[in-house]
Backbone as numpy.savetxt, mean C-alpha at the origin, in Angstrom:
# Nx Ny Nz CAx CAy CAz Cx Cy Cz
7.38 -18.13 15.43 8.05 -19.18 14.71 8.80 -18.60 13.53
9.97 -19.06 13.30 10.71 -18.63 12.13 10.14 -19.33 10.91
10.23 -18.68 9.77 9.72 -19.28 8.56 10.87 -19.76 7.70
10.59 -20.79 6.91 11.61 -21.37 6.05 11.86 -20.43 4.88
13.13 -20.40 4.48 13.46 -19.65 3.28 12.90 -20.43 2.11
12.86 -19.83 0.95 12.33 -20.48 -0.23 13.17 -21.71 -0.54
12.57 -22.90 -0.44 13.26 -24.15 -0.68 12.98 -24.62 -2.10
13.86 -25.51 -2.59 13.66 -26.13 -3.90 13.05 -27.50 -3.67
12.21 -27.92 -4.60 11.60 -29.26 -4.53 12.72 -30.29 -4.42
12.62 -31.17 -3.42 13.67 -32.17 -3.20 13.53 -33.38 -4.12
12.48 -33.40 -4.93 12.28 -34.53 -5.84 12.78 -34.16 -7.25
12.19 -33.14 -7.86 12.60 -32.77 -9.22 13.75 -31.76 -9.22
13.95 -31.05 -8.10 15.02 -30.07 -7.92 14.98 -28.93 -8.94
13.82 -28.69 -9.53 13.67 -27.60 -10.51 12.75 -26.50 -10.02
11.68 -26.89 -9.37 10.64 -25.93 -8.97 10.78 -25.59 -7.49
10.16 -24.48 -7.08 10.18 -24.14 -5.65 9.41 -25.18 -4.84
9.94 -25.52 -3.70 9.28 -26.49 -2.81 8.28 -25.77 -1.92
7.09 -25.56 -2.44 6.09 -24.79 -1.71 5.25 -25.63 -0.76
5.41 -26.97 -0.81 4.66 -27.87 0.07 5.65 -28.73 0.85
5.26 -29.05 2.08 6.14 -29.84 2.95 5.38 -31.07 3.42
5.94 -32.25 3.14 5.35 -33.50 3.60 5.82 -33.72 5.04
4.87 -33.75 5.95 5.19 -33.88 7.38 5.81 -35.23 7.67
5.31 -36.32 7.05 5.83 -37.66 7.31 7.23 -37.85 6.72
7.44 -37.42 5.50 8.73 -37.62 4.82 9.76 -36.54 5.17
9.27 -35.43 5.72 10.10 -34.26 6.01 10.87 -33.82 4.77
10.10 -33.64 3.68 10.68 -33.20 2.42 9.81 -32.10 1.82
10.48 -31.26 1.02 9.78 -30.20 0.31 9.41 -30.68 -1.09
8.19 -30.35 -1.53 7.69 -30.76 -2.83 7.14 -29.55 -3.59
7.30 -29.59 -4.92 6.60 -28.61 -5.75 5.18 -29.13 -5.95
4.33 -28.37 -6.60 2.94 -28.77 -6.78 2.81 -30.09 -7.54
3.56 -30.25 -8.63 3.46 -31.47 -9.45 3.95 -32.70 -8.67
5.07 -32.57 -8.00 5.61 -33.70 -7.24 4.72 -34.05 -6.05
4.09 -33.06 -5.47 3.17 -33.30 -4.35 2.00 -34.15 -4.85
1.43 -33.78 -6.01 0.31 -34.55 -6.56 0.74 -35.99 -6.82
1.91 -36.18 -7.40 2.43 -37.52 -7.66 2.60 -38.29 -6.36
3.21 -37.64 -5.36 3.49 -38.26 -4.06 2.20 -38.66 -3.35
1.21 -37.80 -3.40 -0.02 -38.01 -2.64 -1.03 -38.88 -3.37
-1.09 -38.81 -4.69 -2.15 -39.51 -5.40 -1.68 -40.72 -6.21
-0.44 -40.74 -6.59 0.03 -41.79 -7.49 0.77 -42.92 -6.77
1.25 -42.65 -5.57 1.98 -43.68 -4.84 1.14 -44.17 -3.66
0.89 -45.48 -3.63 0.04 -46.05 -2.58 0.62 -45.84 -1.18
1.91 -45.92 -1.06 2.54 -45.84 0.26 2.41 -44.45 0.90
2.25 -43.43 0.08 2.23 -42.05 0.62 0.90 -41.34 0.41
-0.16 -42.09 0.10 -1.47 -41.47 -0.14 -2.02 -40.74 1.09
-1.69 -41.22 2.26 -2.23 -40.63 3.50 -1.31 -39.59 4.12
-0.23 -39.27 3.45 0.70 -38.29 4.01 0.06 -36.91 4.08
0.40 -36.19 5.13 -0.14 -34.84 5.35 0.86 -33.79 4.86
0.33 -32.77 4.20 1.15 -31.67 3.70 0.77 -30.38 4.39
1.73 -29.50 4.47 1.45 -28.14 4.94 2.27 -27.18 4.08
1.90 -25.92 4.17 2.62 -24.91 3.39 4.07 -24.85 3.85
4.98 -24.73 2.91 6.41 -24.66 3.26 6.71 -23.44 4.12
5.89 -22.41 4.03 6.11 -21.20 4.83 5.87 -21.43 6.32
5.07 -22.47 6.63 4.76 -22.75 8.03 5.72 -23.74 8.68
6.74 -24.17 7.94 7.66 -25.20 8.43 8.82 -24.56 9.18
9.22 -25.22 10.27 10.42 -24.80 10.99 11.60 -25.03 10.06
12.55 -24.11 9.95 13.66 -24.27 9.01 14.37 -25.61 9.15
14.92 -26.08 8.02 15.61 -27.38 7.99 16.67 -27.45 9.07
16.79 -28.61 9.71 17.77 -28.79 10.77 17.24 -28.38 12.12
16.09 -27.78 12.18 15.55 -27.32 13.46 14.24 -28.02 13.79
13.86 -29.04 13.02 12.60 -29.71 13.28 12.74 -30.86 14.27
13.97 -31.19 14.64 14.20 -32.28 15.61 15.10 -31.76 16.74
14.85 -32.29 17.91 15.66 -31.96 19.08 17.05 -32.58 18.91
18.08 -31.79 19.06 19.45 -32.30 18.89 19.83 -33.26 20.01
19.30 -33.02 21.20 19.66 -33.85 22.35 18.95 -35.20 22.32
17.66 -35.20 21.95 16.87 -36.44 22.01 16.52 -36.99 20.62
16.81 -36.27 19.58 16.48 -36.61 18.18 15.00 -36.90 17.97
14.15 -36.31 18.82 12.70 -36.41 18.67 12.19 -35.16 17.96
11.02 -35.30 17.35 10.39 -34.13 16.74 9.98 -33.13 17.81
10.03 -31.85 17.46 9.51 -30.83 18.35 7.99 -30.91 18.32
7.38 -31.06 19.47 5.92 -31.12 19.56 5.35 -29.92 20.32
6.20 -29.29 21.12 5.72 -28.23 22.00 6.56 -26.97 21.84
6.00 -25.90 22.32 6.72 -24.64 22.41 6.76 -24.26 23.88
7.97 -24.11 24.42 8.11 -23.67 25.81 7.90 -22.16 25.81
6.77 -21.72 26.38 6.47 -20.29 26.40 7.36 -19.55 27.40
7.86 -20.26 28.40 8.76 -19.65 29.38 10.08 -19.27 28.71
10.63 -20.20 27.90 11.93 -19.98 27.25 11.80 -19.51 25.80
10.58 -19.59 25.25 10.31 -19.23 23.86 11.15 -20.04 22.88
11.18 -21.39 23.09 11.90 -22.30 22.20 11.06 -23.54 21.96
11.23 -24.20 20.79 10.53 -25.47 20.57 11.18 -26.58 21.38
10.36 -27.51 21.88 10.88 -28.61 22.70 10.21 -29.92 22.29
10.92 -31.03 22.51 10.35 -32.35 22.24 9.69 -32.86 23.52
9.01 -34.01 23.42 8.31 -34.55 24.60 9.29 -34.97 25.70
10.51 -35.35 25.35 11.50 -35.70 26.37 11.98 -34.46 27.12
12.14 -33.35 26.41 12.56 -32.09 27.05 11.51 -31.58 28.03
10.24 -31.89 27.75 9.14 -31.42 28.61 9.31 -31.96 30.02
9.72 -33.20 30.14 9.87 -33.80 31.46 11.27 -33.61 32.02
12.15 -33.04 31.24 13.55 -32.89 31.65 13.85 -31.41 31.90
14.45 -30.75 30.97 14.92 -29.36 31.12 13.78 -28.37 31.34
12.64 -28.60 30.67 11.54 -27.64 30.70 10.41 -28.08 31.63
10.72 -28.94 32.58 9.72 -29.43 33.53 9.19 -28.25 34.35
7.87 -28.12 34.38 7.23 -27.05 35.14 7.09 -25.74 34.36
7.64 -25.68 33.17 7.51 -24.47 32.35 6.13 -24.44 31.69
5.74 -23.26 31.27 4.47 -23.11 30.56 4.68 -23.55 29.11
3.87 -24.53 28.66 4.04 -25.12 27.33 2.75 -25.02 26.53
2.92 -25.07 25.21 1.76 -25.20 24.33 2.19 -26.04 23.14
1.22 -26.68 22.50 1.54 -27.47 21.31 2.00 -26.52 20.21
2.94 -26.98 19.41 3.48 -26.13 18.35 2.37 -25.70 17.40
1.49 -26.63 17.04 0.41 -26.27 16.12 -0.50 -25.21 16.73
-0.76 -25.32 18.06 -1.57 -24.30 18.74 -0.85 -22.95 18.73
0.46 -22.98 18.97 1.25 -21.75 18.95 1.23 -21.13 17.56
1.34 -21.99 16.54 1.26 -21.49 15.17 -0.09 -20.84 14.92
-1.14 -21.49 15.42 -2.49 -20.93 15.23 -2.62 -19.58 15.94
-2.08 -19.51 17.16 -2.13 -18.25 17.91 -1.36 -17.15 17.18
-0.15 -17.51 16.71 0.66 -16.53 15.98 -0.03 -16.11 14.68
-0.64 -17.08 14.01 -1.35 -16.77 12.77 -2.50 -15.81 13.06
-3.25 -16.08 14.12 -4.37 -15.21 14.48 -3.87 -13.81 14.85
-2.79 -13.77 15.63 -2.21 -12.48 16.02 -1.75 -11.72 14.77
-1.05 -12.43 13.86 -0.59 -11.79 12.62 -1.77 -11.33 11.78
-2.82 -12.16 11.72 -4.02 -11.77 10.97 -4.64 -10.50 11.54
-4.72 -10.44 12.88 -5.29 -9.25 13.53 -4.43 -8.01 13.25
-3.11 -8.17 13.36 -2.21 -7.05 13.09 -2.32 -6.61 11.63
-2.41 -7.59 10.75 -2.54 -7.27 9.32 -3.85 -6.56 9.05
-4.94 -7.05 9.65 -6.23 -6.38 9.48 -6.17 -4.95 9.98
-5.52 -4.74 11.13 -5.39 -3.39 11.68 -4.57 -2.50 10.75
-3.48 -3.05 10.21 -2.65 -2.26 9.29 -3.41 -1.93 8.01
-4.20 -2.88 7.53 -5.03 -2.62 6.34 -6.06 -1.54 6.66
-6.66 -1.64 7.85 -7.64 -0.64 8.28 -6.99 0.74 8.37
-5.80 0.80 8.97 -5.07 2.07 9.09 -4.70 2.62 7.72
-4.23 1.73 6.84 -3.85 2.17 5.49 -5.07 2.68 4.73
-6.20 1.99 4.88 -7.43 2.42 4.22 -7.86 3.79 4.75
-7.77 3.95 6.06 -8.12 5.24 6.67 -7.20 6.34 6.16
-5.90 6.05 6.09 -4.95 7.04 5.58 -5.24 7.38 4.12
-5.58 6.36 3.33 -5.90 6.62 1.92 -7.14 7.49 1.80
-8.15 7.24 2.65 -9.35 8.05 2.63 -9.02 9.50 3.00
-8.13 9.68 3.99 -7.72 11.04 4.36 -7.00 11.73 3.21
-6.14 10.99 2.51 -5.43 11.56 1.36 -6.42 11.93 0.26
-7.41 11.04 0.02 -8.42 11.33 -1.00 -9.23 12.57 -0.61
-9.57 12.69 0.67 -10.30 13.88 1.14 -9.43 15.11 0.97
-8.14 14.97 1.29 -7.21 16.09 1.12 -7.11 16.51 -0.34
-7.07 15.53 -1.24 -7.03 15.84 -2.67 -8.30 16.55 -3.10
-9.43 16.07 -2.61 -10.71 16.71 -2.94 -10.74 18.15 -2.43
-10.29 18.33 -1.19 -10.23 19.68 -0.59 -9.26 20.55 -1.38
-8.13 19.98 -1.80 -7.15 20.72 -2.59 -7.78 21.17 -3.91
-8.50 20.25 -4.58 -9.16 20.60 -5.84 -10.17 21.72 -5.64
-10.92 21.66 -4.53 -11.90 22.72 -4.24 -11.19 24.05 -4.04
-10.07 24.04 -3.33 -9.34 25.29 -3.09 -8.75 25.83 -4.38
-8.26 24.95 -5.24 -7.75 25.38 -6.54 -8.87 26.03 -7.34
-10.07 25.42 -7.32 -11.22 25.99 -8.03 -11.57 27.38 -7.49
-11.48 27.55 -6.16 -11.78 28.86 -5.55 -10.75 29.90 -6.01
-9.48 29.52 -6.04 -8.43 30.45 -6.48 -8.61 30.80 -7.96
-8.95 29.79 -8.79 -9.19 30.05 -10.22 -10.35 31.02 -10.39
-11.42 30.84 -9.61 -12.57 31.75 -9.70 -12.16 33.16 -9.27
-11.36 33.26 -8.21 -10.90 34.58 -7.74 -10.05 35.26 -8.81
-9.15 34.50 -9.44 -8.31 35.07 -10.50 -9.18 35.52 -11.67
-10.14 34.66 -12.04 -11.03 35.00 -13.15 -11.84 36.25 -12.83
-12.37 36.33 -11.62 -13.15 37.52 -11.21 -12.28 38.78 -11.23
-11.04 38.65 -10.72 -10.13 39.80 -10.72 -9.79 40.21 -12.14
-9.57 39.21 -13.01 -9.30 39.50 -14.41 -10.47 40.21 -15.07
-11.68 39.76 -14.76 -12.88 40.39 -15.31 -12.98 41.85 -14.84
-12.70 42.10 -13.56 -12.71 43.48 -13.03 -11.67 44.33 -13.72
-10.44 43.78 -13.86 -9.37 44.54 -14.52 -9.73 44.85 -15.98
-10.31 43.87 -16.68 -10.73 44.09 -18.07 -11.77 45.21 -18.13
-12.73 45.15 -17.20 -13.78 46.18 -17.17 -13.17 47.56 -16.92
-12.20 47.64 -16.00 -11.54 48.92 -15.71 -10.77 49.43 -16.93
-10.06 48.50 -17.61 -9.29 48.89 -18.80 -10.24 49.35 -19.90
-11.31 48.59 -20.12 -12.29 48.97 -21.15 -12.89 50.35 -20.84
-13.20 50.60 -19.57 -13.77 51.90 -19.17 -12.74 53.01 -19.40
-11.49 52.75 -19.03 -10.43 53.75 -19.20 -10.22 54.06 -20.69
-10.19 53.00 -21.52 -10.03 53.19 -22.96 -11.19 54.00 -23.52
-12.41 53.66 -23.07 -13.60 54.40 -23.54 -13.49 55.87 -23.16
-13.03 56.14 -21.93 -12.88 57.52 -21.48 -11.82 58.25 -22.29
-10.71 57.58 -22.59 -9.64 58.20 -23.40 -10.15 58.52 -24.81
-10.89 57.57 -25.39 -11.43 57.79 -26.73 -12.42 58.95 -26.71
-13.28 58.97 -25.70 -14.27 60.05 -25.57 -13.58 61.39 -25.38
-12.53 61.41 -24.56 -11.77 62.64 -24.34 -11.11 63.10 -25.64
-10.53 62.16 -26.38 -9.90 62.49 -27.66 -10.92 63.06 -28.65
-12.10 62.42 -28.68 -13.16 62.93 -29.57 -13.58 64.34 -29.19
-13.70 64.58 -27.86 -14.09 65.92 -27.40 -13.02 66.95 -27.80
-11.74 66.65 -27.56 -10.66 67.59 -27.93 -10.62 67.80 -29.43
-10.80 66.68 -30.15 -10.78 66.77 -31.61 -11.91 67.67 -32.10
-13.10 67.54 -31.50 -14.25 68.35 -31.90 -13.99 69.83 -31.58
-13.41 70.09 -30.40 -13.12 71.48 -30.02 -12.11 72.10 -30.99
-11.03 71.33 -31.32 -10.02 71.85 -32.25 -10.61 72.06 -33.63
-11.45 71.11 -34.04 -12.09 71.22 -35.34 -13.00 72.44 -35.38
-13.74 72.65 -34.26 -14.63 73.82 -34.19 -13.82 75.11 -34.25
-12.65 75.16 -33.58 -11.80 76.37 -33.63 -11.33 76.63 -35.04
-10.83 75.51 -35.69 -10.33 75.66 -37.05 -11.46 76.09 -38.00
-12.65 75.53 -37.81 -13.78 75.90 -38.65 -14.12 77.38 -38.44
-14.04 77.85 -37.23 -14.32 79.26 -36.92 -13.27 80.14 -37.58
-11.98 79.74 -37.51 -10.90 80.52 -38.11 -11.08 80.58 -39.63
-11.44 79.42 -40.21 -11.64 79.40 -41.66 -12.81 80.30 -42.03
-13.86 80.26 -41.26 -15.04 81.08 -41.55 -14.68 82.57 -41.42
-13.87 82.94 -40.45 -13.47 84.34 -40.25 -12.58 84.79 -41.40
-11.70 83.91 -41.87 -10.79 84.26 -42.97 -11.57 84.42 -44.28
-12.62 83.67 -44.45 -13.42 83.80 -45.67 -14.13 85.16 -45.68
-14.50 85.63 -44.53 -15.18 86.92 -44.42 -14.20 88.05 -44.69
-12.98 87.83 -44.45 -12.01 88.89 -44.62 -11.74 88.94 -46.09
């Protein structure tokens, strides 16, 4: 079924017509609906439905017979009135429009539930991927830190060896100079 575009309340003409009076075939806003249903004796028993479930304006009556559409011809996939059932659509597979709406609503609900389930599953996969990504980042950070620690240890060891080597050379040179000074004093 096609859905009605956003209609304006046909009474106050200011607010969106989110409710449809089946008897009056008019769109009402919430305030006007309350007034129509509760404040006026003549329309207290009128039935309302959501404006989204209404066949678009101009399509709620059969053009040929000017009767309300009561059925959906499943063979032709079009709404039909009771006169069309015995005329053009005689022998076709039919269902009541309200039943068809219920079937479509159930089908849409099932499809929506499946899409929500799929979206939830996809979100869980993304969350797992993020968690796995964080774990891998932590592993790389640990590897970098470990490598840095090894490099620092190697540099510290190399510096210690250079200092030790310098001290050894310095001691040898000092010992030579001390020996030369001692020999010169004897002379």
